[in-house]
mmCIF file of the N, C-alpha and C atoms, coordinates in Angstrom:
data_MODEL
# 
_entry.id   MODEL 
# 
loop_
_atom_site.group_PDB 
_atom_site.id 
_atom_site.type_symbol 
_atom_site.label_atom_id 
_atom_site.label_alt_id 
_atom_site.label_comp_id 
_atom_site.label_asym_id 
_atom_site.label_entity_id 
_atom_site.label_seq_id 
_atom_site.pdbx_PDB_ins_code 
_atom_site.Cartn_x 
_atom_site.Cartn_y 
_atom_site.Cartn_z 
_atom_site.occupancy 
_atom_site.B_iso_or_equiv 
_atom_site.pdbx_formal_charge 
_atom_site.auth_seq_id 
_atom_site.auth_comp_id 
_atom_site.auth_asym_id 
_atom_site.auth_atom_id 
_atom_site.pdbx_PDB_model_num 
ATOM 1   N N  . MET A 1 1  ? 21.345 -2.999  5.039   1.00 0.00 ? 1  MET A N  1 
ATOM 2   C CA . MET A 1 1  ? 22.136 -2.793  4.065   1.00 0.00 ? 1  MET A CA 1 
ATOM 3   C C  . MET A 1 1  ? 22.841 -1.241  3.975   1.00 0.00 ? 1  MET A C  1 
ATOM 4   N N  . GLU A 1 2  ? 23.912 -1.024  3.439   1.00 0.00 ? 2  GLU A N  1 
ATOM 5   C CA . GLU A 1 2  ? 24.617 0.278   3.434   1.00 0.00 ? 2  GLU A CA 1 
ATOM 6   C C  . GLU A 1 2  ? 25.064 0.243   1.915   1.00 0.00 ? 2  GLU A C  1 
ATOM 7   N N  . ALA A 1 3  ? 24.894 1.476   1.677   1.00 0.00 ? 3  ALA A N  1 
ATOM 8   C CA . ALA A 1 3  ? 25.255 1.726   0.129   1.00 0.00 ? 3  ALA A CA 1 
ATOM 9   C C  . ALA A 1 3  ? 26.632 2.905   0.268   1.00 0.00 ? 3  ALA A C  1 
ATOM 10  N N  . ASN A 1 4  ? 27.337 3.072   -0.352  1.00 0.00 ? 4  ASN A N  1 
ATOM 11  C CA . ASN A 1 4  ? 28.240 3.944   -0.297  1.00 0.00 ? 4  ASN A CA 1 
ATOM 12  C C  . ASN A 1 4  ? 28.930 4.191   -1.606  1.00 0.00 ? 4  ASN A C  1 
ATOM 13  N N  . PHE A 1 5  ? 29.487 5.613   -2.053  1.00 0.00 ? 5  PHE A N  1 
ATOM 14  C CA . PHE A 1 5  ? 29.849 5.841   -3.188  1.00 0.00 ? 5  PHE A CA 1 
ATOM 15  C C  . PHE A 1 5  ? 31.195 5.261   -3.463  1.00 0.00 ? 5  PHE A C  1 
ATOM 16  N N  . ASP A 1 6  ? 31.661 4.825   -4.532  1.00 0.00 ? 6  ASP A N  1 
ATOM 17  C CA . ASP A 1 6  ? 32.796 4.083   -4.941  1.00 0.00 ? 6  ASP A CA 1 
ATOM 18  C C  . ASP A 1 6  ? 33.548 5.208   -6.509  1.00 0.00 ? 6  ASP A C  1 
ATOM 19  N N  . GLY A 1 7  ? 34.194 5.899   -5.799  1.00 0.00 ? 7  GLY A N  1 
ATOM 20  C CA . GLY A 1 7  ? 34.931 6.748   -6.639  1.00 0.00 ? 7  GLY A CA 1 
ATOM 21  C C  . GLY A 1 7  ? 35.727 5.847   -7.694  1.00 0.00 ? 7  GLY A C  1 
ATOM 22  N N  . ALA A 1 8  ? 36.304 4.522   -7.674  1.00 0.00 ? 8  ALA A N  1 
ATOM 23  C CA . ALA A 1 8  ? 36.958 3.971   -8.406  1.00 0.00 ? 8  ALA A CA 1 
ATOM 24  C C  . ALA A 1 8  ? 36.211 3.425   -9.496  1.00 0.00 ? 8  ALA A C  1 
ATOM 25  N N  . LYS A 1 9  ? 34.731 3.306   -9.607  1.00 0.00 ? 9  LYS A N  1 
ATOM 26  C CA . LYS A 1 9  ? 33.999 2.587   -10.072 1.00 0.00 ? 9  LYS A CA 1 
ATOM 27  C C  . LYS A 1 9  ? 33.427 3.929   -11.358 1.00 0.00 ? 9  LYS A C  1 
ATOM 28  N N  . LEU A 1 10 ? 33.458 4.940   -10.865 1.00 0.00 ? 10 LEU A N  1 
ATOM 29  C CA . LEU A 1 10 ? 33.161 6.404   -11.514 1.00 0.00 ? 10 LEU A CA 1 
ATOM 30  C C  . LEU A 1 10 ? 34.539 6.736   -12.599 1.00 0.00 ? 10 LEU A C  1 
ATOM 31  N N  . ARG A 1 11 ? 35.646 6.436   -12.111 1.00 0.00 ? 11 ARG A N  1 
ATOM 32  C CA . ARG A 1 11 ? 36.784 6.563   -12.986 1.00 0.00 ? 11 ARG A CA 1 
ATOM 33  C C  . ARG A 1 11 ? 36.640 5.085   -14.077 1.00 0.00 ? 11 ARG A C  1 
ATOM 34  N N  . GLU A 1 12 ? 36.273 4.034   -13.812 1.00 0.00 ? 12 GLU A N  1 
ATOM 35  C CA . GLU A 1 12 ? 36.201 2.811   -14.714 1.00 0.00 ? 12 GLU A CA 1 
ATOM 36  C C  . GLU A 1 12 ? 35.183 3.146   -15.719 1.00 0.00 ? 12 GLU A C  1 
ATOM 37  N N  . VAL A 1 13 ? 33.854 3.580   -15.340 1.00 0.00 ? 13 VAL A N  1 
ATOM 38  C CA . VAL A 1 13 ? 33.138 3.724   -16.263 1.00 0.00 ? 13 VAL A CA 1 
ATOM 39  C C  . VAL A 1 13 ? 33.371 5.037   -17.407 1.00 0.00 ? 13 VAL A C  1 
ATOM 40  N N  . ARG A 1 14 ? 34.070 5.998   -16.555 1.00 0.00 ? 14 ARG A N  1 
ATOM 41  C CA . ARG A 1 14 ? 34.425 7.091   -17.543 1.00 0.00 ? 14 ARG A CA 1 
ATOM 42  C C  . ARG A 1 14 ? 35.696 6.907   -18.464 1.00 0.00 ? 14 ARG A C  1 
ATOM 43  N N  . LYS A 1 15 ? 36.533 5.884   -18.001 1.00 0.00 ? 15 LYS A N  1 
ATOM 44  C CA . LYS A 1 15 ? 37.369 5.759   -19.025 1.00 0.00 ? 15 LYS A CA 1 
ATOM 45  C C  . LYS A 1 15 ? 37.346 4.279   -19.949 1.00 0.00 ? 15 LYS A C  1 
ATOM 46  N N  . GLY A 1 16 ? 36.506 3.855   -19.461 1.00 0.00 ? 16 GLY A N  1 
ATOM 47  C CA . GLY A 1 16 ? 35.641 2.583   -20.451 1.00 0.00 ? 16 GLY A CA 1 
ATOM 48  C C  . GLY A 1 16 ? 35.053 3.428   -21.745 1.00 0.00 ? 16 GLY A C  1 
ATOM 49  N N  . GLN A 1 17 ? 34.519 4.303   -21.257 1.00 0.00 ? 17 GLN A N  1 
ATOM 50  C CA . GLN A 1 17 ? 33.908 5.215   -22.251 1.00 0.00 ? 17 GLN A CA 1 
ATOM 51  C C  . GLN A 1 17 ? 34.902 6.203   -22.971 1.00 0.00 ? 17 GLN A C  1 
ATOM 52  N N  . GLY A 1 18 ? 35.953 6.319   -22.635 1.00 0.00 ? 18 GLY A N  1 
ATOM 53  C CA . GLY A 1 18 ? 37.141 7.142   -23.582 1.00 0.00 ? 18 GLY A CA 1 
ATOM 54  C C  . GLY A 1 18 ? 36.739 8.467   -23.035 1.00 0.00 ? 18 GLY A C  1 
ATOM 55  N N  . LYS A 1 19 ? 36.197 8.957   -22.408 1.00 0.00 ? 19 LYS A N  1 
ATOM 56  C CA . LYS A 1 19 ? 36.015 10.543  -21.586 1.00 0.00 ? 19 LYS A CA 1 
ATOM 57  C C  . LYS A 1 19 ? 37.310 10.838  -20.741 1.00 0.00 ? 19 LYS A C  1 
ATOM 58  N N  . THR A 1 20 ? 37.210 12.147  -21.005 1.00 0.00 ? 20 THR A N  1 
ATOM 59  C CA . THR A 1 20 ? 38.677 12.681  -20.030 1.00 0.00 ? 20 THR A CA 1 
ATOM 60  C C  . THR A 1 20 ? 38.065 13.481  -18.805 1.00 0.00 ? 20 THR A C  1 
ATOM 61  N N  . GLN A 1 21 ? 38.618 13.596  -17.390 1.00 0.00 ? 21 GLN A N  1 
ATOM 62  C CA . GLN A 1 21 ? 38.126 14.027  -16.583 1.00 0.00 ? 21 GLN A CA 1 
ATOM 63  C C  . GLN A 1 21 ? 37.753 15.445  -17.026 1.00 0.00 ? 21 GLN A C  1 
ATOM 64  N N  . ALA A 1 22 ? 38.208 16.094  -17.794 1.00 0.00 ? 22 ALA A N  1 
ATOM 65  C CA . ALA A 1 22 ? 37.448 17.430  -17.931 1.00 0.00 ? 22 ALA A CA 1 
ATOM 66  C C  . ALA A 1 22 ? 36.046 17.225  -18.766 1.00 0.00 ? 22 ALA A C  1 
ATOM 67  N N  . ILE A 1 23 ? 36.210 16.207  -19.939 1.00 0.00 ? 23 ILE A N  1 
ATOM 68  C CA . ILE A 1 23 ? 34.922 16.310  -20.612 1.00 0.00 ? 23 ILE A CA 1 
ATOM 69  C C  . ILE A 1 23 ? 33.815 15.756  -19.342 1.00 0.00 ? 23 ILE A C  1 
ATOM 70  N N  . LEU A 1 24 ? 34.069 14.835  -18.423 1.00 0.00 ? 24 LEU A N  1 
ATOM 71  C CA . LEU A 1 24 ? 33.175 14.548  -17.513 1.00 0.00 ? 24 LEU A CA 1 
ATOM 72  C C  . LEU A 1 24 ? 32.799 16.095  -16.749 1.00 0.00 ? 24 LEU A C  1 
ATOM 73  N N  . ALA A 1 25 ? 33.653 16.343  -16.613 1.00 0.00 ? 25 ALA A N  1 
ATOM 74  C CA . ALA A 1 25 ? 33.325 17.865  -15.655 1.00 0.00 ? 25 ALA A CA 1 
ATOM 75  C C  . ALA A 1 25 ? 32.612 18.866  -16.067 1.00 0.00 ? 25 ALA A C  1 
ATOM 76  N N  . ILE A 1 26 ? 32.912 18.982  -17.221 1.00 0.00 ? 26 ILE A N  1 
ATOM 77  C CA . ILE A 1 26 ? 32.024 19.578  -18.245 1.00 0.00 ? 26 ILE A CA 1 
ATOM 78  C C  . ILE A 1 26 ? 30.570 19.366  -18.301 1.00 0.00 ? 26 ILE A C  1 
ATOM 79  N N  . LYS A 1 27 ? 30.510 18.219  -18.473 1.00 0.00 ? 27 LYS A N  1 
ATOM 80  C CA . LYS A 1 27 ? 29.043 17.404  -18.799 1.00 0.00 ? 27 LYS A CA 1 
ATOM 81  C C  . LYS A 1 27 ? 28.281 17.718  -17.244 1.00 0.00 ? 27 LYS A C  1 
ATOM 82  N N  . MET A 1 28 ? 28.907 17.475  -16.313 1.00 0.00 ? 28 MET A N  1 
ATOM 83  C CA . MET A 1 28 ? 28.587 17.457  -14.868 1.00 0.00 ? 28 MET A CA 1 
ATOM 84  C C  . MET A 1 28 ? 28.289 18.995  -14.421 1.00 0.00 ? 28 MET A C  1 
ATOM 85  N N  . GLY A 1 29 ? 28.969 20.040  -15.365 1.00 0.00 ? 29 GLY A N  1 
ATOM 86  C CA . GLY A 1 29 ? 28.851 21.245  -14.611 1.00 0.00 ? 29 GLY A CA 1 
ATOM 87  C C  . GLY A 1 29 ? 29.350 21.278  -13.470 1.00 0.00 ? 29 GLY A C  1 
ATOM 88  N N  . SER A 1 30 ? 30.912 20.639  -13.291 1.00 0.00 ? 30 SER A N  1 
ATOM 89  C CA . SER A 1 30 ? 31.422 20.645  -12.183 1.00 0.00 ? 30 SER A CA 1 
ATOM 90  C C  . SER A 1 30 ? 32.906 21.133  -12.491 1.00 0.00 ? 30 SER A C  1 
ATOM 91  N N  . SER A 1 31 ? 33.917 20.969  -11.729 1.00 0.00 ? 31 SER A N  1 
ATOM 92  C CA . SER A 1 31 ? 35.410 21.445  -12.003 1.00 0.00 ? 31 SER A CA 1 
ATOM 93  C C  . SER A 1 31 ? 36.235 20.086  -12.174 1.00 0.00 ? 31 SER A C  1 
ATOM 94  N N  . ILE A 1 32 ? 37.434 20.061  -12.890 1.00 0.00 ? 32 ILE A N  1 
ATOM 95  C CA . ILE A 1 32 ? 38.051 18.951  -12.799 1.00 0.00 ? 32 ILE A CA 1 
ATOM 96  C C  . ILE A 1 32 ? 38.472 18.396  -11.618 1.00 0.00 ? 32 ILE A C  1 
ATOM 97  N N  . ARG A 1 33 ? 38.825 19.265  -10.740 1.00 0.00 ? 33 ARG A N  1 
ATOM 98  C CA . ARG A 1 33 ? 39.538 18.988  -9.460  1.00 0.00 ? 33 ARG A CA 1 
ATOM 99  C C  . ARG A 1 33 ? 38.014 18.098  -8.762  1.00 0.00 ? 33 ARG A C  1 
ATOM 100 N N  . HIS A 1 34 ? 36.937 18.948  -8.903  1.00 0.00 ? 34 HIS A N  1 
ATOM 101 C CA . HIS A 1 34 ? 35.744 17.896  -8.004  1.00 0.00 ? 34 HIS A CA 1 
ATOM 102 C C  . HIS A 1 34 ? 35.808 16.228  -8.806  1.00 0.00 ? 34 HIS A C  1 
ATOM 103 N N  . VAL A 1 35 ? 35.745 16.270  -9.986  1.00 0.00 ? 35 VAL A N  1 
ATOM 104 C CA . VAL A 1 35 ? 35.785 15.004  -10.668 1.00 0.00 ? 35 VAL A CA 1 
ATOM 105 C C  . VAL A 1 35 ? 37.047 14.120  -10.060 1.00 0.00 ? 35 VAL A C  1 
ATOM 106 N N  . ARG A 1 36 ? 38.201 14.677  -9.935  1.00 0.00 ? 36 ARG A N  1 
ATOM 107 C CA . ARG A 1 36 ? 39.598 13.974  -9.432  1.00 0.00 ? 36 ARG A CA 1 
ATOM 108 C C  . ARG A 1 36 ? 39.332 13.569  -7.885  1.00 0.00 ? 36 ARG A C  1 
ATOM 109 N N  . ALA A 1 37 ? 38.693 14.823  -7.136  1.00 0.00 ? 37 ALA A N  1 
ATOM 110 C CA . ALA A 1 37 ? 38.645 14.552  -5.779  1.00 0.00 ? 37 ALA A CA 1 
ATOM 111 C C  . ALA A 1 37 ? 37.312 13.113  -5.532  1.00 0.00 ? 37 ALA A C  1 
ATOM 112 N N  . LEU A 1 38 ? 36.631 13.033  -6.444  1.00 0.00 ? 38 LEU A N  1 
ATOM 113 C CA . LEU A 1 38 ? 35.734 11.773  -6.535  1.00 0.00 ? 38 LEU A CA 1 
ATOM 114 C C  . LEU A 1 38 ? 36.100 10.820  -6.554  1.00 0.00 ? 38 LEU A C  1 
ATOM 115 N N  . GLU A 1 39 ? 36.819 10.658  -7.723  1.00 0.00 ? 39 GLU A N  1 
ATOM 116 C CA . GLU A 1 39 ? 37.718 9.421   -8.307  1.00 0.00 ? 39 GLU A CA 1 
ATOM 117 C C  . GLU A 1 39 ? 38.490 8.790   -7.501  1.00 0.00 ? 39 GLU A C  1 
ATOM 118 N N  . SER A 1 40 ? 39.438 9.680   -6.803  1.00 0.00 ? 40 SER A N  1 
ATOM 119 C CA . SER A 1 40 ? 40.169 9.609   -5.858  1.00 0.00 ? 40 SER A CA 1 
ATOM 120 C C  . SER A 1 40 ? 39.877 9.263   -4.622  1.00 0.00 ? 40 SER A C  1 
ATOM 121 N N  . GLY A 1 41 ? 38.759 9.204   -4.010  1.00 0.00 ? 41 GLY A N  1 
ATOM 122 C CA . GLY A 1 41 ? 38.359 8.917   -2.831  1.00 0.00 ? 41 GLY A CA 1 
ATOM 123 C C  . GLY A 1 41 ? 38.503 10.172  -1.832  1.00 0.00 ? 41 GLY A C  1 
ATOM 124 N N  . GLU A 1 42 ? 38.946 11.311  -2.364  1.00 0.00 ? 42 GLU A N  1 
ATOM 125 C CA . GLU A 1 42 ? 39.366 12.194  -1.353  1.00 0.00 ? 42 GLU A CA 1 
ATOM 126 C C  . GLU A 1 42 ? 37.881 12.548  -1.354  1.00 0.00 ? 42 GLU A C  1 
ATOM 127 N N  . LYS A 1 43 ? 36.817 12.683  -1.899  1.00 0.00 ? 43 LYS A N  1 
ATOM 128 C CA . LYS A 1 43 ? 35.487 13.055  -1.557  1.00 0.00 ? 43 LYS A CA 1 
ATOM 129 C C  . LYS A 1 43 ? 34.563 11.678  -1.672  1.00 0.00 ? 43 LYS A C  1 
ATOM 130 N N  . THR A 1 44 ? 33.911 11.379  -0.517  1.00 0.00 ? 44 THR A N  1 
ATOM 131 C CA . THR A 1 44 ? 33.240 10.123  -0.449  1.00 0.00 ? 44 THR A CA 1 
ATOM 132 C C  . THR A 1 44 ? 31.592 9.993   -0.486  1.00 0.00 ? 44 THR A C  1 
ATOM 133 N N  . ASN A 1 45 ? 31.119 11.503  -0.139  1.00 0.00 ? 45 ASN A N  1 
ATOM 134 C CA . ASN A 1 45 ? 29.589 11.460  0.161   1.00 0.00 ? 45 ASN A CA 1 
ATOM 135 C C  . ASN A 1 45 ? 29.217 12.537  -0.996  1.00 0.00 ? 45 ASN A C  1 
ATOM 136 N N  . PRO A 1 46 ? 29.346 12.178  -2.273  1.00 0.00 ? 46 PRO A N  1 
ATOM 137 C CA . PRO A 1 46 ? 28.628 13.024  -2.914  1.00 0.00 ? 46 PRO A CA 1 
ATOM 138 C C  . PRO A 1 46 ? 27.223 13.496  -2.690  1.00 0.00 ? 46 PRO A C  1 
ATOM 139 N N  . SER A 1 47 ? 26.588 14.558  -3.359  1.00 0.00 ? 47 SER A N  1 
ATOM 140 C CA . SER A 1 47 ? 25.080 14.245  -3.171  1.00 0.00 ? 47 SER A CA 1 
ATOM 141 C C  . SER A 1 47 ? 24.253 13.648  -4.152  1.00 0.00 ? 47 SER A C  1 
ATOM 142 N N  . ALA A 1 48 ? 23.040 13.351  -4.009  1.00 0.00 ? 48 ALA A N  1 
ATOM 143 C CA . ALA A 1 48 ? 22.403 12.412  -5.141  1.00 0.00 ? 48 ALA A CA 1 
ATOM 144 C C  . ALA A 1 48 ? 22.547 13.553  -6.190  1.00 0.00 ? 48 ALA A C  1 
ATOM 145 N N  . CYS A 1 49 ? 22.248 14.877  -5.914  1.00 0.00 ? 49 CYS A N  1 
ATOM 146 C CA . CYS A 1 49 ? 22.074 15.500  -7.184  1.00 0.00 ? 49 CYS A CA 1 
ATOM 147 C C  . CYS A 1 49 ? 23.343 15.325  -8.348  1.00 0.00 ? 49 CYS A C  1 
ATOM 148 N N  . LEU A 1 50 ? 24.625 15.420  -7.561  1.00 0.00 ? 50 LEU A N  1 
ATOM 149 C CA . LEU A 1 50 ? 26.030 15.274  -8.543  1.00 0.00 ? 50 LEU A CA 1 
ATOM 150 C C  . LEU A 1 50 ? 25.918 13.695  -9.041  1.00 0.00 ? 50 LEU A C  1 
ATOM 151 N N  . LEU A 1 51 ? 25.542 13.010  -8.092  1.00 0.00 ? 51 LEU A N  1 
ATOM 152 C CA . LEU A 1 51 ? 25.673 11.769  -8.552  1.00 0.00 ? 51 LEU A CA 1 
ATOM 153 C C  . LEU A 1 51 ? 24.278 11.416  -9.858  1.00 0.00 ? 51 LEU A C  1 
ATOM 154 N N  . CYS A 1 52 ? 23.404 11.966  -9.744  1.00 0.00 ? 52 CYS A N  1 
ATOM 155 C CA . CYS A 1 52 ? 22.455 11.980  -10.850 1.00 0.00 ? 52 CYS A CA 1 
ATOM 156 C C  . CYS A 1 52 ? 23.230 12.634  -12.176 1.00 0.00 ? 52 CYS A C  1 
ATOM 157 N N  . LYS A 1 53 ? 23.751 13.610  -11.997 1.00 0.00 ? 53 LYS A N  1 
ATOM 158 C CA . LYS A 1 53 ? 24.512 14.366  -13.236 1.00 0.00 ? 53 LYS A CA 1 
ATOM 159 C C  . LYS A 1 53 ? 26.011 13.653  -13.749 1.00 0.00 ? 53 LYS A C  1 
ATOM 160 N N  . ALA A 1 54 ? 26.620 13.087  -12.923 1.00 0.00 ? 54 ALA A N  1 
ATOM 161 C CA . ALA A 1 54 ? 27.846 12.196  -13.391 1.00 0.00 ? 54 ALA A CA 1 
ATOM 162 C C  . ALA A 1 54 ? 26.948 10.555  -14.058 1.00 0.00 ? 54 ALA A C  1 
ATOM 163 N N  . ALA A 1 55 ? 25.772 10.249  -13.693 1.00 0.00 ? 55 ALA A N  1 
ATOM 164 C CA . ALA A 1 55 ? 25.132 9.016   -14.431 1.00 0.00 ? 55 ALA A CA 1 
ATOM 165 C C  . ALA A 1 55 ? 24.646 9.750   -15.335 1.00 0.00 ? 55 ALA A C  1 
ATOM 166 N N  . ALA A 1 56 ? 24.170 10.547  -15.711 1.00 0.00 ? 56 ALA A N  1 
ATOM 167 C CA . ALA A 1 56 ? 23.445 11.214  -16.882 1.00 0.00 ? 56 ALA A CA 1 
ATOM 168 C C  . ALA A 1 56 ? 24.694 11.579  -17.901 1.00 0.00 ? 56 ALA A C  1 
ATOM 169 N N  . ALA A 1 57 ? 25.587 11.954  -17.640 1.00 0.00 ? 57 ALA A N  1 
ATOM 170 C CA . ALA A 1 57 ? 26.570 12.297  -18.287 1.00 0.00 ? 57 ALA A CA 1 
ATOM 171 C C  . ALA A 1 57 ? 27.749 11.084  -18.987 1.00 0.00 ? 57 ALA A C  1 
ATOM 172 N N  . LEU A 1 58 ? 27.553 9.889   -18.428 1.00 0.00 ? 58 LEU A N  1 
ATOM 173 C CA . LEU A 1 58 ? 27.949 8.755   -18.392 1.00 0.00 ? 58 LEU A CA 1 
ATOM 174 C C  . LEU A 1 58 ? 27.055 8.009   -18.997 1.00 0.00 ? 58 LEU A C  1 
ATOM 175 N N  . ASN A 1 59 ? 25.711 8.280   -18.950 1.00 0.00 ? 59 ASN A N  1 
ATOM 176 C CA . ASN A 1 59 ? 24.544 7.332   -19.478 1.00 0.00 ? 59 ASN A CA 1 
ATOM 177 C C  . ASN A 1 59 ? 24.439 6.026   -18.818 1.00 0.00 ? 59 ASN A C  1 
ATOM 178 N N  . VAL A 1 60 ? 24.485 6.178   -17.547 1.00 0.00 ? 60 VAL A N  1 
ATOM 179 C CA . VAL A 1 60 ? 24.337 4.669   -16.755 1.00 0.00 ? 60 VAL A CA 1 
ATOM 180 C C  . VAL A 1 60 ? 23.442 5.102   -15.715 1.00 0.00 ? 60 VAL A C  1 
ATOM 181 N N  . PRO A 1 61 ? 22.919 4.217   -14.864 1.00 0.00 ? 61 PRO A N  1 
ATOM 182 C CA . PRO A 1 61 ? 22.010 4.363   -13.710 1.00 0.00 ? 61 PRO A CA 1 
ATOM 183 C C  . PRO A 1 61 ? 23.190 4.970   -12.710 1.00 0.00 ? 61 PRO A C  1 
ATOM 184 N N  . MET A 1 62 ? 22.360 5.840   -11.827 1.00 0.00 ? 62 MET A N  1 
ATOM 185 C CA . MET A 1 62 ? 22.992 6.251   -10.259 1.00 0.00 ? 62 MET A CA 1 
ATOM 186 C C  . MET A 1 62 ? 23.630 5.072   -9.598  1.00 0.00 ? 62 MET A C  1 
ATOM 187 N N  . GLU A 1 63 ? 22.931 4.011   -9.781  1.00 0.00 ? 63 GLU A N  1 
ATOM 188 C CA . GLU A 1 63 ? 23.375 2.859   -8.910  1.00 0.00 ? 63 GLU A CA 1 
ATOM 189 C C  . GLU A 1 63 ? 24.835 2.419   -9.319  1.00 0.00 ? 63 GLU A C  1 
ATOM 190 N N  . THR A 1 64 ? 25.064 2.628   -10.546 1.00 0.00 ? 64 THR A N  1 
ATOM 191 C CA . THR A 1 64 ? 26.557 2.002   -11.232 1.00 0.00 ? 64 THR A CA 1 
ATOM 192 C C  . THR A 1 64 ? 27.461 2.465   -9.768  1.00 0.00 ? 64 THR A C  1 
ATOM 193 N N  . PHE A 1 65 ? 27.598 3.727   -9.484  1.00 0.00 ? 65 PHE A N  1 
ATOM 194 C CA . PHE A 1 65 ? 28.541 4.205   -8.685  1.00 0.00 ? 65 PHE A CA 1 
ATOM 195 C C  . PHE A 1 65 ? 28.484 3.815   -7.298  1.00 0.00 ? 65 PHE A C  1 
ATOM 196 N N  . MET A 1 66 ? 27.617 2.860   -6.634  1.00 0.00 ? 66 MET A N  1 
ATOM 197 C CA . MET A 1 66 ? 27.479 2.770   -5.596  1.00 0.00 ? 66 MET A CA 1 
ATOM 198 C C  . MET A 1 66 ? 28.393 1.365   -4.973  1.00 0.00 ? 66 MET A C  1 
ATOM 199 N N  . ARG A 1 67 ? 28.890 1.029   -3.731  1.00 0.00 ? 67 ARG A N  1 
ATOM 200 C CA . ARG A 1 67 ? 29.075 -0.365  -3.631  1.00 0.00 ? 67 ARG A CA 1 
ATOM 201 C C  . ARG A 1 67 ? 28.015 -0.439  -2.053  1.00 0.00 ? 67 ARG A C  1 
ATOM 202 N N  . VAL A 1 68 ? 27.349 -1.733  -2.462  1.00 0.00 ? 68 VAL A N  1 
ATOM 203 C CA . VAL A 1 68 ? 26.372 -2.214  -1.360  1.00 0.00 ? 68 VAL A CA 1 
ATOM 204 C C  . VAL A 1 68 ? 27.285 -3.112  -0.430  1.00 0.00 ? 68 VAL A C  1 
ATOM 205 N N  . GLN A 1 69 ? 26.918 -3.063  0.802   1.00 0.00 ? 69 GLN A N  1 
ATOM 206 C CA . GLN A 1 69 ? 27.245 -3.986  1.581   1.00 0.00 ? 69 GLN A CA 1 
ATOM 207 C C  . GLN A 1 69 ? 26.222 -4.191  2.597   1.00 0.00 ? 69 GLN A C  1 
ATOM 208 N N  . LEU A 1 70 ? 25.937 -5.694  2.281   1.00 0.00 ? 70 LEU A N  1 
ATOM 209 C CA . LEU A 1 70 ? 24.799 -6.459  3.247   1.00 0.00 ? 70 LEU A CA 1 
ATOM 210 C C  . LEU A 1 70 ? 25.232 -6.383  4.788   1.00 0.00 ? 70 LEU A C  1 
ATOM 211 N N  . GLU A 1 71 ? 24.385 -6.084  5.776   1.00 0.00 ? 71 GLU A N  1 
ATOM 212 C CA . GLU A 1 71 ? 24.596 -6.232  6.776   1.00 0.00 ? 71 GLU A CA 1 
ATOM 213 C C  . GLU A 1 71 ? 23.957 -7.646  7.689   1.00 0.00 ? 71 GLU A C  1 
ATOM 214 N N  . GLU A 1 72 ? 24.051 -8.042  8.873   1.00 0.00 ? 72 GLU A N  1 
ATOM 215 C CA . GLU A 1 72 ? 23.632 -9.053  9.222   1.00 0.00 ? 72 GLU A CA 1 
ATOM 216 C C  . GLU A 1 72 ? 21.879 -8.793  9.521   1.00 0.00 ? 72 GLU A C  1 
ATOM 217 N N  . GLY A 1 73 ? 21.408 -10.136 8.779   1.00 0.00 ? 73 GLY A N  1 
ATOM 218 C CA . GLY A 1 73 ? 19.786 -10.027 8.929   1.00 0.00 ? 73 GLY A CA 1 
ATOM 219 C C  . GLY A 1 73 ? 19.422 -9.513  7.463   1.00 0.00 ? 73 GLY A C  1 
ATOM 220 N N  . ASP A 1 74 ? 20.469 -8.669  6.791   1.00 0.00 ? 74 ASP A N  1 
ATOM 221 C CA . ASP A 1 74 ? 19.794 -8.438  5.533   1.00 0.00 ? 74 ASP A CA 1 
ATOM 222 C C  . ASP A 1 74 ? 19.531 -9.481  4.485   1.00 0.00 ? 74 ASP A C  1 
ATOM 223 N N  . GLU A 1 75 ? 18.495 -9.413  3.868   1.00 0.00 ? 75 GLU A N  1 
ATOM 224 C CA . GLU A 1 75 ? 17.991 -10.473 2.620   1.00 0.00 ? 75 GLU A CA 1 
ATOM 225 C C  . GLU A 1 75 ? 18.167 -9.757  1.248   1.00 0.00 ? 75 GLU A C  1 
ATOM 226 N N  . LEU A 1 76 ? 18.222 -10.614 0.434   1.00 0.00 ? 76 LEU A N  1 
ATOM 227 C CA . LEU A 1 76 ? 18.390 -10.091 -1.314  1.00 0.00 ? 76 LEU A CA 1 
ATOM 228 C C  . LEU A 1 76 ? 16.835 -10.494 -1.453  1.00 0.00 ? 76 LEU A C  1 
ATOM 229 N N  . VAL A 1 77 ? 16.137 -9.703  -1.684  1.00 0.00 ? 77 VAL A N  1 
ATOM 230 C CA . VAL A 1 77 ? 14.676 -9.684  -2.652  1.00 0.00 ? 77 VAL A CA 1 
ATOM 231 C C  . VAL A 1 77 ? 14.823 -10.104 -3.568  1.00 0.00 ? 77 VAL A C  1 
# 
């Protein structure tokens, strides 16, 4: 199984809550430029700490921002 960060999902959740990139950046202790890079896919491998901050800022589980791909032989439990 492989899990990858999905910036589009971050954008979807943020917009769904009516938050701007600026507000999310402030809540994460980051910059608007960094949030924009995450959402656009320019940055594809954020740290667990950053994902935790984004999840806390948007009040969702960290897994919300991950795209899981099953590999051959993987079983769903």
